[in-house]
N, C-alpha and C positions, 0 to 999 in steps of 0.2 A: 503493499500500500504506500502510496506517495502523498505528499501534501496537497497536491491539486485534485486528488481523488476524493478528498473530504469535502463534500458539497452538501448543502441542506437538501432534504427530501423534496421532491417535486410537490408543489402546492403548499409547502409549510411557510413560505415567506409571502406576505401580502404587502402591497404598496400602501402608503399612508394616505388618508383622505386629504384632499386639498379643499379646505373649507372656503366658501365665499369667492369662488373663481368663475362665476357665471352659471347660467342655467343648464348649459350643456354638461357641466361637470357633476351635475346631480345633487350638489349641495350649495346652490347659489343663493342670492339674495340674503336671507336671515341665516342661512348656514346651518339649519336644523336646531337653531337656539330659540325659536319662537319669535314673538313679535318684540316685546318690551320688557323691561325688568332687570333686576340685578344680575341674573344668571345669563342675560343676553349681551351684557356689555362686554367690551374688550378687557383683557386682563384676567386675572383670577377672579372667581365669583365671590368667594368669601375666604377668609383665612382659615388655616386648619384649626379645628376645634370650636369654630363659631357655631352657635346653635340658635341663630335668629334673634339674639338679644336676651334669651334666657341665660341664666347663670350657667356657664359650661361646666362639664363633668370635672375638668381638672382643677376647677376652683371650688366645686362643691365638696370635694373629698378633703379631709383634714390632712394637713401637712407636717411632717416631722414630729413635733412634740405632742405629747398627751395622747398617743395612741395607746389604748389599753390592749395588752396581750390577751387573747381569748382564753387560752387554757394555760395560765401562768403557773409555774411550779412554785409552791409555797413552802418555805423551809422554816424550821426552828433554828435560829442562828445563834451561836455563842462564839466569843473570842478566846484565843489561846490563853490570855491573861486570867480569865476566870478559872481555867483548869489548873493554874500553878499552885492553888491552895490544897489541891488533892494530895493524898500520900502516894508514895511511889509504887509503881506496878499495880495501880488500880486499873480495872477494866472500866472504861467510860463509854457509856451509851445513853440514849435518850432517857430511858426509864431510870438508870442509876443517877442521872443528873437532876431528874424530877424528885426522886427520893431524898437526895441530899439538899434539895431546896435551891440548887444553883439556877436551875430553869424552872420558871413558874407555870408556863402554859405550853401546851403541845400544839404547835401551830403547823405541824407537818413533820416530814423527816429531818433528821439533825444534820446541820451543815456547820462545820468548823471553820471560822474566819481567823485570819492571822495577825490580828492587832495585839501587841503586848509581847512579853517574854515568858519563856517556859524553861524551867531547870530541873523538872522531875520527869522520870521515865513513865510513861502511861501507855496503856493499850487502848487506843481510841477506835471505836466502831461507829462510823457515821455514813450517811448516804452520800455526802459530798464533803471535799476539802478544797480550800483555796491553796494555790501553789505554796504561798508563804507559810501557812499553817502546817501543811505537810512537811515542809523543810525544817521548821522549828521544833515539831514533835520528834522528828527522826534524829535531829541534832542533839536533843536531850536524851536520846537513847530509847525512846519509845517506839511504838509501831502504829501504822495507820491501816485500818482495814475498811474498805468500802462495802457496805451492806446494801442490799436492794431496798429501794424506797417502797413502802407500801401505800 
């Protein structure tokens, strides 16, 4: 096969319509645009997104801020600094924190945040950890275990 053999299939290429070039051309006079009005004038009819003066869709939708996430994950959060008061080698999970009174309400699965310092080794079981919280717990000699959120 050569380059000159690559030609479009017969009948696939149609010539463009020449609007407003006389009655013999088939689209003379008003050129298929009707008599008068905005859509018959030269140039573009309306700009993209224009809805005849109605507030257009791109302006009706909320933009950027204050979108509410439909199925947002709700966590019970606690910082690493609150865990520093626990004795060494304690198993930390949501129920043990509620029993000790460190966490007062169950707002969902436990998530450990990394604010503060930790210097005791703890075995922490939570649904999620931030990167800084994980590094601080492991630096103190503890362990982080991710448990499935119920």
